[in-house]
C-alpha positions as CSV (number, residue, x, y, z in Angstrom):
1,M,20.6,-19.0,18.2
2,S,20.3,-15.5,20.0
3,N,21.5,-12.4,17.9
4,S,23.3,-11.1,21.0
5,F,25.2,-12.6,23.4
6,A,28.4,-11.5,25.3
7,L,31.7,-13.5,26.0
8,V,32.4,-12.5,29.7
9,N,35.1,-12.8,32.2
10,A,38.0,-12.5,29.7
11,R,41.3,-11.2,29.5
12,V,40.6,-9.2,26.2
13,L,43.2,-8.4,23.7
14,S,41.5,-5.7,22.4
15,A,42.5,-3.2,19.6
16,Q,43.4,-0.5,23.2
17,G,45.3,-3.0,25.1
18,V,44.6,-6.0,27.6
19,I,41.3,-5.5,29.4
20,D,41.2,-7.8,32.3
21,N,37.9,-9.3,33.4
22,G,36.4,-7.7,30.2
23,A,33.1,-8.6,28.3
24,V,32.7,-8.5,24.4
25,L,29.1,-8.2,23.5
26,V,28.2,-9.5,19.9
27,E,25.4,-8.9,17.9
28,D,24.4,-9.9,14.5
29,G,28.0,-11.4,14.0
30,R,29.7,-8.2,14.7
31,I,31.2,-6.8,17.9
32,A,28.8,-4.5,19.5
33,A,30.8,-3.1,22.3
34,I,33.9,-4.0,24.9
35,T,32.7,-4.1,28.2
36,D,32.6,-5.5,31.8
37,T,30.1,-8.3,33.1
38,A,27.8,-5.8,34.4
39,G,27.7,-3.6,31.2
40,A,27.2,-6.9,29.2
41,R,24.5,-8.0,31.7
42,A,22.7,-4.8,30.8
43,R,22.3,-5.5,27.2
44,T,21.6,-9.3,27.0
45,D,20.6,-12.0,28.9
46,D,23.1,-14.5,27.1
47,L,26.4,-14.4,29.0
48,R,29.0,-17.0,28.0
49,D,31.5,-17.1,30.9
50,L,35.1,-17.9,29.4
51,G,36.5,-18.4,32.9
52,G,39.6,-16.0,32.6
53,A,40.8,-17.2,29.2
54,W,42.4,-14.7,26.6
55,L,40.4,-13.6,24.2
56,A,42.1,-12.9,21.0
57,P,41.1,-11.7,17.4
58,G,40.9,-14.6,15.1
59,F,43.9,-15.3,13.2
60,I,44.6,-14.7,9.7
61,D,46.5,-16.9,7.6
62,V,47.4,-15.9,3.9
63,Q,49.6,-19.1,3.1
64,V,47.6,-22.4,3.8
65,N,48.5,-25.3,1.5
66,G,46.1,-27.6,3.1
67,G,45.0,-29.2,6.4
68,G,42.5,-32.0,7.5
69,G,44.4,-34.5,5.3
70,V,43.6,-32.4,2.0
71,L,46.2,-30.7,-0.1
72,F,44.8,-27.7,-2.1
73,N,46.5,-28.4,-5.3
74,N,45.3,-32.2,-5.1
75,T,41.8,-31.1,-4.2
76,P,41.0,-27.9,-6.1
77,T,37.1,-27.8,-4.9
78,A,35.1,-25.8,-2.9
79,E,34.6,-29.0,-0.8
80,G,38.4,-29.3,-0.3
81,I,38.5,-25.7,0.9
82,D,35.9,-25.9,3.2
83,A,38.0,-28.9,4.9
84,I,41.2,-27.0,4.9
85,G,39.3,-24.2,6.8
86,R,37.8,-26.5,9.4
87,A,41.0,-28.2,10.2
88,H,42.7,-24.5,11.0
89,R,39.9,-23.0,12.7
90,K,40.5,-25.7,15.4
91,F,43.8,-23.5,15.9
92,G,42.5,-20.3,15.9
93,T,42.3,-19.6,12.1
94,T,39.4,-17.4,11.3
95,A,40.1,-16.3,8.1
96,F,42.7,-17.6,5.3
97,L,44.0,-17.8,1.9
98,P,43.9,-21.4,0.5
99,T,47.3,-21.4,-1.5
100,L,48.0,-23.3,-4.5
101,I,51.6,-24.2,-5.2
102,S,53.1,-24.4,-8.7
103,D,50.9,-26.0,-11.0
104,D,49.4,-26.3,-14.6
105,A,47.2,-23.8,-16.1
106,A,44.0,-26.3,-15.6
107,T,44.5,-26.9,-11.8
108,M,45.0,-23.2,-11.3
109,R,41.9,-22.8,-13.0
110,A,39.8,-25.0,-11.3
111,A,41.8,-23.7,-8.0
112,I,40.2,-20.1,-8.5
113,D,36.8,-21.3,-9.6
114,A,36.7,-23.5,-6.5
115,T,38.0,-20.3,-4.5
116,R,34.9,-18.4,-6.3
117,E,32.3,-21.0,-5.4
118,A,33.6,-21.4,-1.8
119,I,33.1,-17.7,-1.2
120,A,29.7,-17.7,-3.4
121,R,28.6,-20.2,-0.8
122,E,30.0,-18.2,2.3
123,T,32.4,-20.8,3.2
124,D,33.6,-20.0,6.9
125,G,37.1,-17.7,6.5
126,V,37.3,-17.9,3.0
127,L,38.9,-14.5,1.6
128,G,40.5,-15.6,-1.6
129,I,43.1,-17.2,-3.1
130,H,47.2,-17.4,-2.7
131,L,48.7,-18.5,-5.7
132,E,52.3,-19.2,-4.9
133,G,53.9,-19.7,-8.4
134,P,54.1,-20.7,-10.8
135,Y,55.9,-17.5,-12.1
136,L,58.9,-18.3,-9.8
137,A,63.0,-19.2,-10.2
138,K,64.2,-22.8,-10.8
139,D,67.5,-21.7,-8.4
140,R,65.2,-21.3,-5.4
141,K,62.4,-23.9,-6.1
142,G,62.1,-25.7,-2.7
143,T,59.7,-28.3,-3.2
144,H,58.1,-26.9,-6.3
145,D,57.7,-28.6,-9.4
146,A,60.3,-26.3,-11.6
147,G,59.0,-28.0,-14.9
148,Q,55.8,-26.1,-14.4
149,F,57.6,-22.9,-14.1
150,R,56.6,-20.1,-16.6
151,I,56.4,-16.5,-17.5
152,P,53.1,-15.1,-17.9
153,E,51.8,-13.6,-21.0
154,A,48.7,-11.4,-21.1
155,D,46.0,-14.3,-21.3
156,E,47.7,-15.9,-18.3
157,I,48.0,-12.9,-16.4
158,A,44.0,-12.7,-16.9
159,M,43.5,-16.2,-16.1
160,A,45.5,-15.8,-12.6
161,T,43.4,-12.8,-11.9
162,A,40.5,-13.9,-12.8
163,L,38.9,-14.2,-9.2
164,D,36.1,-11.3,-9.1
165,N,35.0,-11.9,-5.5
166,G,37.3,-12.3,-3.2
167,I,41.4,-11.5,-2.8
168,T,44.3,-12.8,-5.3
169,L,47.7,-13.1,-3.9
170,L,50.3,-13.9,-6.1
171,T,53.8,-14.9,-5.4
172,V,56.2,-14.3,-8.0
173,A,60.0,-14.1,-8.9
174,P,60.5,-10.3,-9.4
175,E,63.6,-11.0,-11.6
176,Q,61.5,-13.7,-14.0
177,V,58.2,-11.7,-14.1
178,G,59.6,-8.4,-14.7
179,P,58.5,-4.8,-13.5
180,E,55.8,-4.6,-16.5
181,R,54.0,-8.1,-15.6
182,I,54.2,-7.1,-11.8
183,A,52.4,-3.8,-12.7
184,A,50.3,-5.3,-14.9
185,L,49.1,-8.2,-12.3
186,I,48.8,-5.2,-9.6
187,A,46.5,-3.1,-12.1
188,R,44.3,-6.2,-12.4
189,G,43.7,-5.9,-8.9
190,A,46.2,-8.6,-7.4
191,I,48.8,-8.3,-4.4
192,V,52.1,-9.4,-5.6
193,V,54.6,-10.4,-3.2
194,A,58.1,-11.9,-4.0
195,G,59.3,-15.5,-3.2
196,H,61.2,-18.4,-4.4
197,T,63.2,-15.7,-6.1
198,A,67.0,-15.7,-6.9
199,G,66.8,-12.2,-7.7
200,N,69.2,-9.8,-6.9
201,Y,68.6,-6.8,-5.2
202,E,68.4,-4.1,-8.0
203,Q,65.9,-6.6,-9.5
204,I,63.8,-7.1,-6.2
205,R,64.1,-3.2,-5.9
206,A,62.5,-2.5,-9.3
207,G,59.7,-4.7,-8.4
208,L,59.0,-2.7,-5.2
209,D,58.9,0.6,-7.3
210,V,56.3,-0.7,-9.3
211,G,54.0,-1.9,-6.3
212,L,55.0,-5.3,-4.9
213,R,53.8,-5.3,-1.6
214,G,55.8,-7.8,0.3
215,F,57.7,-11.2,0.7
216,T,56.5,-14.8,1.0
217,H,58.1,-16.6,3.7
218,L,61.0,-14.3,4.4
219,F,64.6,-15.7,4.4
220,N,63.2,-19.2,3.0
221,A,63.9,-19.7,-0.8
222,M,65.2,-16.4,-1.9
223,S,68.5,-14.9,-2.4
224,P,70.3,-14.0,0.8
225,L,71.6,-10.9,2.6
226,Q,75.5,-10.6,2.0
227,G,77.9,-7.8,2.5
228,R,78.2,-6.8,-1.2
229,S,74.8,-8.6,-2.5
230,P,71.9,-7.7,-0.6
231,G,69.9,-10.1,-2.3
232,A,66.0,-10.2,-1.6
233,V,66.6,-10.6,2.1
234,G,68.5,-7.1,2.0
235,A,65.7,-5.6,-0.1
236,A,63.0,-6.9,2.2
237,L,65.0,-5.7,5.5
238,E,65.6,-2.4,4.2
239,D,62.0,-1.7,2.8
240,R,60.0,0.4,5.0
241,D,56.7,-0.2,3.4
242,S,56.6,-3.7,2.6
243,W,55.0,-6.9,4.6
244,C,57.0,-10.0,5.0
245,G,55.4,-13.3,5.8
246,I,57.4,-15.5,8.5
247,I,57.3,-19.0,9.3
248,A,58.0,-19.0,13.0
249,D,58.3,-22.9,13.9
250,G,62.0,-23.0,14.7
251,V,62.5,-24.8,11.7
252,H,62.4,-22.7,8.6
253,V,64.6,-19.7,10.2
254,H,66.5,-19.2,13.2
255,P,65.1,-17.5,15.9
256,A,68.1,-15.0,16.0
257,S,67.2,-14.2,12.2
258,L,64.0,-13.6,12.7
259,R,64.9,-11.5,15.7
260,V,66.9,-9.6,13.3
261,A,64.0,-9.1,11.1
262,L,62.1,-7.7,13.9
263,A,64.7,-5.2,14.7
264,A,65.0,-4.4,10.9
265,K,61.7,-3.9,9.8
266,P,59.2,-1.1,11.6
267,Q,56.8,-2.6,13.7
268,G,53.7,-4.3,11.9
269,K,55.5,-5.3,9.1
270,L,56.1,-8.9,10.1
271,L,53.0,-11.4,9.8
272,L,52.9,-14.9,10.9
273,V,51.9,-17.5,8.4
274,T,52.0,-21.1,8.5
275,D,52.8,-22.7,5.0
276,A,50.5,-25.5,6.5
277,M,50.4,-28.9,4.7
278,P,47.6,-31.2,4.9
279,M,48.9,-33.2,8.5
280,V,47.6,-30.2,10.6
281,G,44.7,-31.0,12.0
282,A,44.9,-34.6,10.2
283,D,46.0,-38.0,11.9
284,S,48.2,-38.8,8.8
285,P,51.7,-37.6,8.6
286,S,51.8,-38.0,4.9
287,F,50.4,-36.7,1.9
288,D,51.1,-37.1,-2.1
289,L,52.6,-34.2,-3.9
290,Y,53.6,-34.0,-7.6
291,G,53.0,-38.1,-7.2
292,E,55.7,-38.0,-4.4
293,T,54.8,-39.2,-0.6
294,I,55.9,-36.6,1.5
295,T,56.2,-37.3,5.2
296,A,56.6,-35.3,8.5
297,V,59.2,-36.3,10.8
298,D,59.3,-34.8,14.3
299,G,57.3,-32.1,13.0
300,V,59.4,-31.3,10.0
301,V,58.0,-31.7,6.5
302,R,60.8,-32.6,3.6
303,N,60.6,-34.1,0.3
304,A,62.9,-36.9,-0.7
305,A,65.5,-34.4,-1.9
306,G,65.7,-33.0,1.8
307,S,64.2,-29.8,1.0
308,L,61.8,-28.3,3.2
309,A,58.1,-28.9,1.8
310,G,55.9,-26.4,3.6
311,S,55.2,-27.1,7.5
312,A,53.3,-29.0,10.0
313,L,52.7,-25.4,12.0
314,D,49.3,-24.2,13.1
315,M,48.5,-20.4,13.7
316,A,48.3,-21.2,17.6
317,S,51.6,-22.4,17.8
318,A,53.0,-19.5,15.8
319,V,51.8,-17.5,18.1
320,R,53.5,-19.7,21.3
321,N,56.7,-19.7,19.3
322,T,56.5,-15.6,18.8
323,V,56.3,-15.7,22.4
324,Q,58.6,-18.2,23.5
325,L,61.4,-18.3,20.8
326,L,61.4,-14.7,19.9
327,G,60.6,-13.3,23.5
328,L,57.5,-10.8,22.0
329,P,54.9,-9.9,24.3
330,L,51.7,-11.8,23.9
331,E,49.8,-8.7,22.9
332,E,52.4,-8.5,19.7
333,A,52.2,-11.9,18.8
334,V,48.6,-11.8,18.3
335,R,48.9,-8.6,16.3
336,M,51.3,-10.7,14.1
337,A,48.6,-13.4,13.7
338,A,45.6,-11.0,13.2
339,L,45.9,-7.2,12.5
340,Y,48.9,-7.0,10.5
341,P,47.8,-10.0,8.3
342,A,44.6,-7.9,8.4
343,Q,46.5,-4.5,7.1
344,F,48.8,-6.8,4.4
345,L,45.5,-7.8,2.5
346,K,43.5,-4.2,3.4
347,L,41.0,-5.7,5.5
348,E,41.5,-3.9,8.9
349,H,38.2,-2.3,8.7
350,E,36.7,-5.5,8.7
351,R,38.8,-8.2,10.7
352,G,42.1,-8.7,12.9
353,S,41.0,-6.4,16.1
354,I,38.8,-6.8,18.9
355,A,36.9,-3.3,18.3
356,P,33.3,-2.4,17.9
357,G,31.9,-2.5,14.5
358,L,34.3,-5.1,13.3
359,R,33.3,-8.9,12.6
360,A,33.1,-11.3,15.9
361,D,36.2,-13.3,14.2
362,L,37.4,-14.3,17.8
363,V,39.6,-17.1,19.4
364,A,39.5,-18.3,23.1
365,L,43.3,-19.2,24.6
366,D,43.9,-20.9,27.9
367,D,47.0,-20.1,29.7
368,A,49.5,-22.4,27.5
369,L,47.9,-20.4,24.6
370,N,46.1,-23.4,23.6
371,V,42.6,-22.8,21.5
372,V,39.7,-23.3,23.6
373,E,37.0,-22.1,21.4
374,T,36.7,-20.0,18.3
375,W,33.9,-17.9,16.4
376,I,33.7,-16.9,13.0
377,G,31.0,-14.1,12.5
378,G,29.7,-14.5,15.9
379,V,29.0,-18.5,15.3
380,A,31.1,-20.6,17.8
381,S,32.9,-23.9,17.2
382,A,34.4,-25.7,20.1
383,A,38.2,-26.6,19.5
């Protein structure tokens, strides 16, 4: 394959805005220039005509439980991670955090080891791991197994933060873990966020004061905003510095509530996540979790008790929903899927925008915002 090629005749969603009839020059896996067709032709003979498609930065998903028929908890291996990533790549996700929901210490170790191995193999898109639990609150457990919940002591803090070649994102209930343990996790390099929490405003605020960086799936599985009890939602909406993941599927959160969050938070502090389960990119609508068969019905994933059990959402659909349900411009919806997650993970110098010098992680979208093609490090894969 040529080390230099250009994607031409595109509507480029660049860091500086939309560029009609634009071209992006890729050299050695990075974006070398944003130009027009004539400018691209002057630098390479390999021109790839996108036929007027939108060209966006690749999407970054920080909460991916599964895909392609694979659940990370059930297959905590490098091969499992690769299968999940390949399934989501079809929907524009070029970077992700495989997400382990609450489980025992042995499975956590296996998942961390698998992530380390996947990164060492340079598996496409793997940035690190998201441990969603098990340091959570029983009153807001969702579909998690509360029998796995515990408070981490020093040895488990060391184990949970043992990944040494990638990002560790940890979802905790601040009222269970406490400020000292949150600070200890952060000191070991983890990004710590609040989720599955019954904590009151003061407990959440205490976590924010020691470095809590954000909130996992805002509104879901957390204490709500009420007049005399602001809860976790109130703390999240009030805080100017924290990031909030949102599941924009029209099921997990009413669109009006998401519009309230958009109005409350500074621009750039809401990011799209899928919370995806194995049926994304797979033929089967069912999977096993904690020994229970869970099935998506009309695109809604619930367990036998009726609790939402992740989602059947992909990132391209999340972007479409952000435009159609929330009324945001495509440019902002794409930033919520790419730039803002990159900033949350402190990777904006490397990913999340179409700008010279950044990785050539790209996605082409048609007028209906369906994925036509993706590129990871300049390597193409048809959707």
